[in-house]
N, C-alpha and C positions, 0 to 999 in steps of 0.2 A: 331759386326762389319760387318757381312755378309749383313745386310740390306742396308749398304751404297753402295752396288753394283748398286742399282737402281738409286740413284742420279748420280752415276758415268756414267752409261749408258746414262742417260738423258743428262748429260753434253756433252758427245761425240756427241749425236744426235743434240743438240743445236749448237755445233761448226760446224757440217756438214751443217746444214741449213745456218749458217752464211757463210760458204765457198761457198755454192751454190750461194748466192747473190753476193759474190765477183767474182766468175767465170762468172756469167751472166753480171755483170758490165763490165768485161773485154771483153766478147764477144760483148757486145753492143758498146764498144769503137772501136773495129775493124769493126763491121757492119756499124756503122755510120761515120767511118773515122774521129774520134776525136783524134788528136795526143796528147800524154802525154807532158806536165802535164796539158793540158787544161781540163776544166770540162764544158765548154760551148759547146752546140750542139743542135741538134733537141730535141724537147720535149720528144720523146720516149727514147732517150739516157739519158736525165736528170732523167726520172722516174726510169730507171735502177740504176743509181748512187744513187738516193735518197733512193730507197729500200735497197740498200747495206748499206748506211750510217745510215739510221734509224734502221736497224737491229743491227748494231754495237752499236749504242747508247743504245738500249734496252738490248743487251747482257751484257753490263757492269753492269746493274742492276740485270738481271736475274741470272747469275751464282753465284755471291756472295750471293744473296738472297736465292737461292736454297740451298746452303750449310749452310748458317746461320740457316735457318729454319730446315734443316736436323738435326743439332746439338741441336738446342733449343727446337724443338718440336718432330719431328719424320721423319726419312729418307724415309719411305714408303709413308707417307702422302705427303711429299715434292715431291716425284717423281710422285705420282698420280695427285696432283694439277698441278705440273710443266709440265706435258705432253701437256697441252694446249698451252704452249708457242711455241715450235717448229712447232706445227700444225698451230697455228695462224700466226706465222711469215712467214711460207711458203705460206699460203693463202694470206697474206698481200702482199708479193713480187709478186706472180703470178697475183694478182689483179692489183697491181700498174703497172706492165708491160703493161697491157691492157689499163688502164685509171686511172688517179688519183682518181676518184670517186669510183673505184672498190676495193680500199684497206681497206675500213672501217670495214668490217666483220672480217677480219684477225686481224686488230688492236684491235678491241673490244674483241676478243677472247684471244689475247696474253697479254693484260694488267692486268687482275685480278690476275694471279699468282704472278706478281711482287708486287702488293699491299699487297696480302696475306702474301707473304714471308717477306716483310719488317716489316709490323705491327706484324705478328705472331712471328717473331724472337725477336722483341723488347719486346713483352709481355712474350714470353717463357723464355728469358734470365732474365727478371726482376723478374719473379716468382721464378726462380732458385736461384736468388741472396738473396731472403728473406725466 
């Protein structure tokens, strides 16, 4: 059970990265004077909001995938593979804040763990079933 501490720590880090994008979206709302509940504004504001929304969209795949893989395959491997996600998402957000074209490296870094987790979990649980 002690090996599950690593996916636990990684989950907390992933949530902090998500919270960072949430906070930056709020800061952008104030900086660009976009009143709630509007989401229309200057392109720089919209990039902050999209970085936040895109991170949320990926978080709902990442966290369950991380834990499914942890149980189906191995929690240490899950954490080792999964560490790419928060690093990639942070790079994605910081790049997106500068220009939409600058987000690609972070996106490409953060996507493989999700694919590995979903497919690996399916294979791991299928093998355990037989």
